[in-house]
Each structure stands twice: as C-alpha cells, then as structure tokens.
N, C-alpha and C positions, 0 to 999 in steps of 0.2 A: 418637384416633391419627387421626392427619395424612392425607392422602392417602398420599405417600412411604411410610409405615410400614406402610401395608397394603397397599402392591405390592409394596415392595421388604422381608423379610421378612429378609434375610441380611444378615451384618457382612462387610462388606468389607474387609480385610486390607492395608494398606500395601506387604508384599511383592506384592500379586498387581499386573499392567501395567493402568494407568489410562488413559482414552479419554475425550473429550466434557467439551464444557462444561456448567455449571450449566444453560443455557438447553435444550442439547438431552435431559439428565437431566431435564430438569422434561419437556420434550415428550412424551415417549417413557412416562414414567410417567402422564402424563393419557391415553394412548392405551391402556396397559394396564389403566389403571382402568376406561373406558369400555366395555373389549371383557373385565370384568372376569376375569383376569389376573391372576398374581404369583408372586414370588417366595422362594421357602421353603428350609430345612433349615441346611447348614450346610458351606462353600467353605472348607477351610484354606486359613493365613497362611503359604503359598511360592510362591516365585516362578515355578515351572512344573508345570503340570496337563495330566493330557492327560484330559478331559472325554468322558466315554463318555454318548450322548444315547440312550435306547429309549423306546418303541418309535416306529417311521420307520414311517407308513402317510401321510402326506401332505408335501404342502409346505409345511404351516404347521409344524413342526417347526422348518424352516431361519429362518421370518421372525419365530416366535417368540424363537429365539435370540437373532436380531441386535436384535429388541425390546427383551428382556430384558437382554442384556450392557452396553444403552446407558445402559438404565435405572439400571441399576448401576455406571455407568461402570466398566467392566472392558474391557479390548482383550480379543477373542475372536477367535480366526482358524480358519477351518476349511477343510480343503480341498476341491476342486473344480476339473472338467478345464480343463486349461491350457488349452484353445481357446479357454474363453469370455472371456480375457484380451486378445482382440483387439479392436483400434479397432473404434467408436469409445464402448464402452460397459466397456472393460476396466479405467478408473480407478472406475468406481461398485461393481465387484466386490470391487477393492483397498480401498478405503475401509469396505465392510462386512465386512471382514476375511477376506475368501477369497485362498486359499493357491493357486495355479498347480500344479496336480499332472499329470507327465507319464506315465502307466502304463506305455505306453513302450518308456518309457528305460532305458540299459541297467542301474540301479542300481535300479532299481522303487521304489516309494511308498513302503515302508519307508524305505529310505536316503534316502529325500529328506527325509522328516519327521522322524527322527533329528536329521539333520544340521540342520534348520531348528532345533529347539529348542534343537541344541547351540548354533548359534551365536548364538543369544538368552538376555540375561539374563531376560529376563522374558515369559513365554506361556504362553497358556491356550489348547491345542489343540481343540477342537472335533469327534468325530467320531462317526460314529452308523453303529456295526458291523454293521447289516441289510444299509447297502450299498445297497438299492434303497426304492420306497415301495410294492411289490407282496410278496406275502406268501414270507417266504422258511423256511427250514428250519433253515437253519445261520446263526450269524456269521462275517463274516468275520474271521483272525486278525489283519488288521493292527494295530487297535489295541493289540495286549497284547506285540506287539514292538517298539511304537513307542516304549509305556513304557520297556519294562524295558532299551532299545536308549539311550535319552534320560537314565534315569532320575529319570525324572518320575511320579509316584504318579498312579495314576487317580481319578477320582469319578465314580461315577455321577451322569447326571441324567436324572431321571422326568419324561418328559412323560406328565400326566394329566391329561385332558378333565373326568372327571366332577368333580375338582375346581376343575379351571383353573388349575392351578401347577406349575410345574419346580418340582421338590423336587430339591436337592442333598443327596447322600447323605453328604459327606466321604469322608476317606479309604478307599479299598481297598489292605489290602495284600496285596500279590502274593506266591504262593511260589517263583516261578520257573517254575510245571509248568503247561500251560495247560488241559489237560486236568482237572486237579483244578481251575482256580479258575473256569473259564467258569460250570460251573453254578452256583456260588456269585456272582456277578456278574451271572448272569442272575436268580436268586431277588431282586433288588432288585427287578425288573420285572414280577413275578408277580402280584403285584394292580394294576397299572397300566393305568388305560383309556381305548387308544386312540383316536383319531379315527377311524378304521375299523377295529374287532376283526375283521372279516371277514380283512384281510389282515395281522393280527400272528399 
C-alpha cells in the first residue's frame, strides 16, 4: 500500500468540488503520514454537501479539516467570523476555504449559508455544530436548517484522536424533524475519542 493509499482511504467522486495541484496534495499527504492521520469512510459523489464535524474540543479539528481536504483534493468551505477577513490576512483565510459570516447581519448565518450553497454548482460546507471548543451541552441547530434550506445532504465527519482518523460516515437521511434527527446524528459520534475528552 502506498503512502497516499494509507492516508486517503476515501474515494473522491468527480462531482465533488476539486482544488489543489498534485504537488500540494502530495505535500499534504506527506504531512498527514508523518503525524499518523488518515481519512476513511465514504463521501457520496454529489455536488453539494453539508459536512458535520465533531467532536470539536480544540483548534486541531480545523487544522485537520484543511490538511485532509487538501490531501484529498477537495475544496471544503468553512464558516468563520467576517472580522477575520480584514487585511492583511483575509486572503489567507479565503484560500484555506474560509467563508465570512456576519452573525449580526439582518438575514442571519443560516440564511447566508443557504444562499451561498444555492449560488454554487459545487460546494462542500463544513460546520462544527458544537460551535465552541469549550464544553457544550447542546449543538447549534444551524447546520440542520442550512442542509434543509439548501437541499444538501448531511455527511457526518468524525474526528477520532484514538484512531487518528477523520471518518466520513456517508449520507444521513433527514426526516425534516430536527428533534427526531438530532439524537440519530449524535449517535454517529458516541464512541469517538476527542482530543480533550473533558470538554466533550
């Protein structure tokens, strides 16, 4: 098995948004191999996805998302504060996949992201519904309503520090009822070991 096959154990379909040269992908694969991380599981071959990542207990999950998406050659967008996009570093966040969100705006973050997805022919939007690296009791509902409003499927992404892998769990079929679906989505993450278990 080659280093690439050890690191990227996920098939990347032609409908997913692509990015990065072979050189960039190769470099990211070498980094992930050196730190012992890999991508496993299944990502559906569709043009629009809401990627739901958890558990989120450190900055490491964001860094791993960028590294693994570049290693797979997939363009992954992720929400962050609009204030981070000011000069001189705004272009870096955009290149890495950051999407500015003004949570004080008149339309709210959910409407902004639904519009963003609807405006793109291909997009993978990564959201960490815990919304904070601190201990949380409830997930933020926005990820669910973004998926519903844009008719994009939800794909759970599990950050497992015990296995050192991001595992993509395929499509979660929503019922349209958040209260019914949330426990089913959270069940994907029950046995996952976070970086800081005390915050989970």
